[in-house]
C-alpha positions in Angstrom: -37.1 -119.0 46.7 -39.0 -117.9 43.5 -37.9 -119.5 40.3 -37.6 -117.2 37.3 -37.9 -118.6 33.8 -38.1 -115.8 31.2 -37.8 -112.1 30.9 -40.7 -110.7 29.0 -40.9 -107.2 27.4 -44.3 -105.8 28.1 -45.4 -104.5 24.7 -48.2 -101.9 24.9 -51.4 -103.4 23.5 -51.9 -100.5 21.0 -48.4 -100.8 19.5 -49.1 -103.7 17.1 -52.3 -101.9 15.9 -50.4 -98.7 15.3 -47.8 -100.5 13.3 -50.4 -102.4 11.2 -51.8 -99.1 10.0 -48.4 -97.8 8.7 -46.7 -98.5 5.5 -43.9 -101.1 5.5 -41.2 -98.8 4.1 -40.1 -95.3 4.8 -37.6 -94.2 2.1 -36.2 -91.0 3.6 -34.7 -90.2 7.0 -37.3 -87.4 7.5 -40.1 -89.9 6.9 -38.5 -92.3 9.4 -38.1 -89.6 12.0 -41.6 -88.3 11.4 -42.9 -91.8 12.2 -40.8 -91.9 15.4 -42.1 -88.5 16.5 -45.7 -89.6 15.9 -45.0 -92.8 17.9 -43.5 -90.8 20.8 -46.6 -88.5 20.8 -49.0 -91.5 20.9 -46.9 -93.2 23.5 -47.3 -90.2 25.8 -51.1 -90.2 25.2 -51.1 -93.9 26.1 -49.3 -93.3 29.4 -45.7 -93.9 28.4 -42.7 -91.7 28.3 -41.9 -89.0 25.6 -39.5 -91.2 23.7 -39.7 -93.5 20.7 -37.3 -95.4 18.5 -37.3 -97.9 15.7 -34.9 -100.1 13.8 -35.1 -99.8 10.0 -33.3 -101.6 7.2 -30.9 -98.9 6.1 -31.0 -99.4 2.3 -34.8 -99.8 1.9 -36.3 -98.0 4.9 -38.2 -101.1 5.8 -39.5 -100.9 9.4 -38.1 -103.9 11.3 -39.2 -103.1 14.9 -40.6 -100.1 16.8 -40.0 -99.3 20.4 -41.5 -96.9 23.0 -40.5 -95.8 26.4 -42.6 -98.0 28.7 -40.6 -97.6 31.9 -43.4 -96.5 34.2 -46.3 -98.6 32.9 -44.0 -101.7 32.5 -42.4 -101.2 35.9 -38.9 -101.7 34.6 -36.0 -99.2 34.2 -34.8 -101.2 31.2 -37.9 -100.4 29.0 -36.4 -97.5 27.1 -37.5 -97.0 23.5 -34.2 -97.9 22.0 -33.8 -101.0 24.2 -37.3 -102.2 23.1 -36.7 -101.5 19.4 -33.3 -103.3 19.4 -34.6 -106.3 21.3 -37.7 -106.6 19.1 -35.6 -106.3 16.0 -33.2 -109.0 17.2 -36.1 -111.3 18.0 -37.8 -110.5 14.7 -34.6 -111.2 12.7 -33.6 -114.2 14.8 -30.1 -112.8 15.6 -28.5 -111.2 18.7 -26.2 -109.1 16.5 -27.8 -106.9 13.9 -24.5 -106.5 12.1 -24.7 -110.2 11.1 -28.1 -109.7 9.4 -27.3 -106.6 7.3 -27.3 -102.9 7.5 -29.7 -101.5 10.1 -30.2 -98.1 11.6 -31.7 -97.0 14.8 -33.8 -93.9 14.6 -34.6 -92.3 18.0 -36.5 -89.3 19.0 -33.8 -88.2 21.5 -30.1 -89.0 21.7 -29.4 -92.2 23.6 -28.9 -92.1 27.3 -26.0 -94.0 28.8 -28.0 -97.3 29.0 -29.2 -97.1 25.4 -25.8 -96.0 24.1 -24.2 -99.2 25.4 -27.0 -101.4 24.0 -26.8 -99.9 20.5 -23.0 -100.6 20.4 -23.5 -104.3 21.2 -26.5 -104.6 19.0 -24.4 -103.9 15.9 -26.4 -101.2 14.1 -24.7 -99.5 11.3 -26.0 -96.0 12.1 -28.0 -94.1 14.6 -30.1 -91.0 13.8 -31.4 -88.8 16.6 -33.9 -86.0 16.9 -33.7 -84.0 20.2 -30.5 -83.7 22.1 -29.8 -85.2 25.6 -29.7 -81.7 27.1 -33.3 -81.3 25.8 -34.4 -84.3 27.9 -32.3 -83.1 30.9 -33.8 -79.7 30.6 -37.3 -81.1 31.5 -35.8 -83.3 34.3 -34.7 -86.6 32.9 -31.3 -87.9 33.9 -29.5 -89.2 30.8 -26.7 -90.7 32.8 -22.9 -90.4 32.5 -22.3 -90.5 28.7 -18.8 -89.7 27.4 -18.6 -86.2 26.0 -17.1 -87.7 22.8 -19.8 -90.4 22.4 -20.3 -89.6 18.7 -16.6 -90.1 18.0 -16.6 -93.3 20.0 -19.5 -94.7 17.9 -17.8 -93.6 14.7 -14.6 -95.4 15.7 -16.7 -98.5 16.0 -18.1 -98.0 12.5 -21.4 -96.6 13.6 -22.5 -93.5 11.7 -24.2 -90.8 13.8 -26.6 -88.1 12.7 -28.1 -85.7 15.2 -30.7 -82.9 15.2 -33.1 -84.4 12.6 -36.4 -82.8 13.2 -35.2 -81.6 16.6 -37.9 -78.9 17.0 -40.7 -81.5 16.6 -38.9 -83.9 19.0 -38.4 -81.1 21.4 -42.1 -80.2 21.3 -43.0 -83.7 22.6 -40.5 -83.4 25.4 -41.6 -80.0 26.5 -45.3 -80.9 26.4 -44.8 -84.0 28.6 -46.4 -83.9 32.0 -46.0 -87.5 33.1 -43.6 -89.0 35.7 -40.0 -88.0 35.5 -38.4 -91.2 36.7 -34.7 -90.9 37.8 -35.1 -87.1 38.3 -34.1 -87.7 41.9 -30.7 -88.7 40.7 -30.2 -85.1 39.4 -31.0 -83.8 42.9 -34.3 -82.1 42.1 -37.3 -82.3 39.8 -37.6 -79.1 37.8 -41.3 -79.9 36.9 -42.4 -79.9 40.6 
C-alpha cells in the first residue's frame, strides 16, 4: 500500500510573479474586485477555470493570499479559487482560523459554491464579497452544488457580512467568454456548451 505524507496545493508557476507585480494594498472594494477579475482572466489564459478569489485584511486592504481555480490542471476537485485563497492565507498567517488573526475578508469573482461556502464558514473570515452570481456560473454549465437558498442569512447569523453583485458585469464577462472544460457539468445532466 502506498504511504501518503502530505497534501500539497499545486500553485500555478505564474501566480507568484503576478502577485509580485501588484501593490501590497487595495484600499477600496472596487479595487480589490478589479484585482480578482484580472486574476480570473489571467487564470483562464493560463489554462485554469474562470474563477479567482483572495483574502484581504479588511481594514487596510492588504492582500494576504490570492487563489485561482486550478481544478483541471491540478487534477483535484478541491482546487477552487476560494479554497486556495483561504488555505494560503491560513498558511501565510500561521493560523487555521482567520478570526483569531484579525478581520479578514474573502473577495471572490463568483458567489461561493457549496464546497467553498462550507470552507469560508470554518475559516473564520469576517466578510465575503462576491462578483457574479451562482446562477451566472450555472448558466454556462458549472454545477454549484446544493447551497441553501438562505445562504446569505446563514452567514450573517454567524457574523459574516455578505456583499454580492460587486462588478458583476465584469465577472460575468469572464464566465461567458470561458471555453475550457466544464467539470461537474455531467452532474447537471447535460453540458450546455456542447
